[in-house]
Structures are given as structure tokens and as C-alpha cells.
C-alpha positions as CSV (number, residue, x, y, z in Angstrom):
1,X,38.4,-64.4,-14.0
2,X,40.5,-67.5,-13.6
3,X,44.3,-67.3,-13.4
4,X,46.3,-68.1,-16.5
5,X,47.8,-71.2,-15.0
6,X,45.9,-74.5,-15.8
7,X,46.7,-77.6,-13.7
8,X,47.7,-80.7,-15.4
9,X,44.3,-82.4,-14.6
10,X,42.5,-79.5,-16.3
11,X,44.7,-79.7,-19.4
12,X,44.3,-83.5,-19.6
13,X,40.5,-83.2,-19.3
14,X,40.6,-80.6,-22.1
15,X,42.6,-83.0,-24.3
16,X,40.1,-85.8,-23.6
17,X,37.0,-83.8,-24.3
18,X,38.7,-82.3,-27.4
19,X,39.4,-85.7,-28.8
20,X,35.8,-86.8,-28.0
21,X,34.7,-84.1,-30.4
22,X,33.1,-81.6,-28.0
23,X,33.0,-78.0,-28.9
24,X,35.1,-75.5,-26.9
25,X,31.9,-74.2,-25.1
26,X,31.0,-77.8,-24.2
27,X,34.5,-78.5,-23.0
28,X,34.4,-75.4,-20.8
29,X,31.1,-76.5,-19.3
30,X,32.4,-80.0,-18.6
31,X,35.6,-78.8,-17.0
32,X,33.8,-76.2,-14.9
33,X,31.3,-78.8,-13.6
34,X,34.0,-81.4,-13.0
35,X,36.5,-79.2,-11.1
36,X,34.4,-76.3,-9.9
37,X,36.3,-73.8,-12.1
38,X,35.0,-70.8,-14.1
39,X,36.8,-71.1,-17.4
40,X,35.3,-69.2,-20.3
41,X,35.0,-70.5,-23.8
42,X,37.8,-68.2,-24.9
43,X,40.1,-69.5,-22.1
44,X,39.5,-73.0,-23.4
45,X,40.2,-71.9,-26.9
46,X,43.5,-70.2,-25.8
47,X,44.6,-73.2,-23.8
48,X,43.8,-75.6,-26.6
49,X,45.9,-73.5,-29.0
50,X,48.8,-73.5,-26.6
51,X,48.5,-77.3,-26.3
52,X,48.5,-77.6,-30.1
53,X,44.9,-78.8,-30.2
54,X,43.3,-76.0,-32.1
55,X,41.9,-76.8,-35.5
56,X,40.5,-74.3,-38.0
57,X,37.3,-76.2,-38.4
58,X,36.5,-76.0,-34.7
59,X,36.8,-72.2,-34.5
60,X,33.1,-71.6,-34.0
61,X,31.0,-73.0,-31.1
62,X,28.0,-71.8,-29.1
63,X,28.3,-69.7,-26.0
64,X,28.7,-71.5,-22.7
65,X,26.2,-69.1,-21.1
66,X,23.2,-71.2,-20.0
67,X,19.9,-70.2,-21.5
68,X,17.2,-69.2,-19.0
69,X,14.1,-71.4,-18.5
70,X,11.4,-70.3,-20.9
71,X,13.9,-68.9,-23.5
72,X,13.6,-70.5,-26.8
73,X,17.4,-71.0,-26.7
74,X,17.7,-70.6,-30.4
75,X,21.4,-70.6,-31.4
76,X,22.7,-69.0,-34.5
77,X,23.5,-71.4,-37.3
78,X,27.1,-72.5,-37.3
79,X,29.2,-70.7,-39.8
80,X,31.4,-72.9,-41.9
81,X,35.1,-71.8,-42.0
82,X,36.2,-71.4,-45.7
83,X,39.5,-73.2,-46.2
84,X,42.3,-70.8,-47.3
85,X,40.5,-67.7,-46.2
86,X,43.0,-65.1,-44.8
87,X,46.0,-67.1,-45.9
88,X,48.8,-65.4,-47.7
89,X,49.6,-66.5,-51.2
90,X,52.0,-69.5,-51.6
91,X,54.7,-67.2,-53.0
92,X,54.7,-65.3,-49.6
93,X,55.4,-68.5,-47.7
94,X,58.6,-69.3,-49.6
95,X,61.9,-67.9,-48.0
96,X,63.3,-64.9,-49.7
97,X,66.8,-65.1,-51.2
98,X,69.1,-62.9,-49.2
99,X,70.5,-59.9,-51.1
100,X,74.0,-58.8,-50.3
101,X,74.1,-55.0,-50.5
102,X,77.1,-52.8,-50.5
103,X,77.7,-49.1,-50.4
104,X,78.9,-47.8,-53.8
105,X,79.7,-44.2,-52.7
106,X,82.6,-45.3,-50.5
107,X,85.9,-47.1,-51.4
108,X,87.0,-48.4,-48.0
109,X,90.7,-48.4,-47.1
110,X,90.2,-51.9,-45.6
111,X,92.6,-51.5,-42.7
112,X,93.0,-53.8,-39.7
113,X,92.0,-53.0,-36.2
114,X,95.6,-52.3,-35.2
115,X,96.0,-49.8,-38.1
116,X,92.9,-47.8,-37.1
117,X,93.6,-44.3,-35.8
118,X,91.5,-42.3,-33.3
119,X,89.5,-40.4,-36.1
120,X,89.0,-43.3,-38.6
121,X,85.7,-44.8,-39.6
122,X,85.0,-48.1,-37.8
123,X,82.5,-49.5,-40.3
124,X,83.4,-53.3,-40.5
125,X,83.9,-55.3,-43.7
126,X,84.3,-59.1,-43.8
127,X,83.9,-61.6,-41.0
128,X,80.9,-63.1,-42.6
129,X,82.5,-66.6,-43.0
130,X,84.3,-68.6,-40.4
131,X,87.9,-67.4,-40.1
132,X,87.4,-64.5,-42.5
133,X,89.4,-61.4,-41.4
134,X,87.6,-58.3,-40.5
135,X,88.8,-55.0,-41.9
136,X,87.5,-51.4,-41.4
137,X,86.6,-48.5,-43.7
138,X,89.2,-46.2,-42.2
139,X,88.1,-42.9,-43.8
140,X,87.8,-39.8,-41.5
141,X,84.8,-40.1,-39.3
142,X,82.1,-37.6,-38.5
143,X,82.4,-35.6,-35.2
144,X,80.4,-37.5,-32.6
145,X,80.1,-40.6,-34.6
146,X,82.1,-43.8,-35.1
147,X,81.6,-43.7,-38.8
148,X,82.2,-41.5,-41.9
149,X,79.2,-39.7,-43.4
150,X,78.2,-42.4,-45.8
151,X,78.4,-45.2,-43.3
152,X,76.7,-43.1,-40.6
153,X,73.7,-42.9,-43.0
154,X,73.7,-46.6,-43.5
155,X,73.8,-47.5,-39.8
156,X,71.0,-45.2,-38.8
157,X,67.5,-46.7,-39.3
158,X,64.8,-45.0,-41.3
159,X,63.2,-42.1,-39.5
160,X,66.1,-41.7,-37.0
161,X,66.5,-38.2,-35.8
162,X,70.0,-36.8,-35.3
163,X,71.0,-33.5,-33.7
164,X,73.7,-32.9,-36.2
165,X,73.3,-32.4,-39.9
166,X,75.8,-33.7,-42.4
167,X,76.3,-32.7,-46.0
168,X,74.2,-34.4,-48.7
169,X,75.5,-37.8,-49.6
170,X,74.3,-39.8,-52.5
171,X,74.4,-43.6,-51.9
172,X,73.3,-46.2,-54.3
173,X,72.9,-49.8,-53.1
174,X,73.5,-52.5,-55.6
175,X,73.0,-56.3,-55.5
176,X,76.2,-58.4,-55.6
177,X,75.7,-61.3,-57.9
């Protein structure tokens, strides 16, 4: 197997052969014959993609394995790539509008960093815009956590396992219009 680094001469030859319309297998054979390398068709395809040369209509090409003398050498007919196959719908390509969520079950005290006591919740509010002041929840925090119970649930990802169990907390997330 050839190392992953291609010299600039090999990459230049790949570009030249690509623009001459050769298949990836033919490009591999030409480069191997010219430079004494052992690049596979897949190595050529991968390098072409990294160079930005890969085109969907060039995805299929015959194998670079030479046929033996006396073999009929019949190649399978080329399959035509169907345009748009395996592409997501256009609606999935549009960027989603960000939704600002907030926690309804908590009315934060909105205290500054200087006003925070040792046992206060450190869940931040604000600071989204340049120069906007950051304030903190300030409610009593859970033992072993920096946050109160509702904010501790918000900060842990789904499926997170915790050694401690807190009381049941109902949260409802709403969109801010």
C-alpha cells in the first residue's frame, strides 16, 4: 500500500490526466507506469476529491487490474449516475432559524457576579450581545453542583448519568418571539 502523501508531480499528473478525460482507473495506470508507483483506483479517487476534481458523473470506472491473456476481458456496462439521487430535499439545505429557549420553571434573581454567594446558582443570563451585562440565577444550588435543580437538568445532556437524584422538576421550554 502506498503512503498517503502524494508528491506534487503525481498530483499535477493526476490533474492533467483528469482534464484529458481519463477515468480514475486509467489515471492510476498512467501514473503508476510513469512514476513506478502502485496507486490504486480508490487512491486516485480519494486524491482527486481532496484536490477538488471529483465529479459525480465520473464516479464509475473499470478496475485497473490488468486482464490476463486469453481472458475475454469483458467489462460490466457502465452505470449511469442518476442526478439528484441520495440528495436531501431542498428544504433541508436551507439554514434553520435559531430558536431562543428559556426555562419557564425558574424566575432568576439576576444578580451580578459580585453579589453571588457561595451556595448560589451560577447559571448565566445575558452576555449574548456585545457589551451586554451577564447576570446569574442566584437561587440555592444543589449539593455538588454549580446550579439549582432546574438549571442542573438543563445543563446535563440527554442520557447523562448522575450519581445523585434530585426531586422531580417540571420544565417547559417555550420559544421567545
